[in-house]
N, C-alpha and C positions, 0 to 999 in steps of 0.2 A: 581350518568349517569351524565359524562362529559359534552359531548359535541353530537350534529347530525350527524350523517353521510349520505350527504344526496345521492340517488341515483335512477335516472332520472328508471322508468318505472317498472322496477321489476329486487325481490331481488329473484336468484334460490334457490331453498331449502336447494341447497345440499351448498351452498356458507355460511345459515348460520349456518344448522349444523356443518361447522370450523369452526366458534367459538364458538360454543356452545362444543366442544370437545377443543377449545385453552382455555378452561375458562374466556370468556369475557362474559359479562355479556348483554343483552340486550333487548329491548325494542321495537317491528316496529312498525309504526304509517308512519299509510296515508291518505294520500290530496287528495281528489276530486278530478278529470278533469271538467272539463271546461264543458263537451256534447263534444269535439272536440279530445280532447284525453283522455290517458289511467289514467294522473295523475298522482300523486309521492308518489314511498317511502321514506320514513324515517327512518333509523337505528340508535337508540337513543343508545353506546355504554362506559361503564366505562371507557374505556382506546382507545379515538379516536382515536388517531393518528394507534396503533396494530392493529386496527378494521379494518385499509381503510386497511392499510398492504393486511391481509389475504383477505379479501376481490380481491380489484387488482387482486392478483397475482392467485385465485382462480377463473377472469377471463382471466386470460394470457396464462392458465394452459390449461383451457377450446374451447381456438381461436384456436391456435395449434393442 
């Protein structure tokens, strides 16, 4: 696995499903919050740039 893609607050399950369908292996790491916030989620993906592009595209589609 080459790098971490940082995503604040949450990762919709549908986006992780897109990564899986695209053949990108990933692991999700959760950093707990400080009691005031939700914390952060990181996706560790084998092809970081491609994983980030898929997640951003899915986010853009969801907002339309």
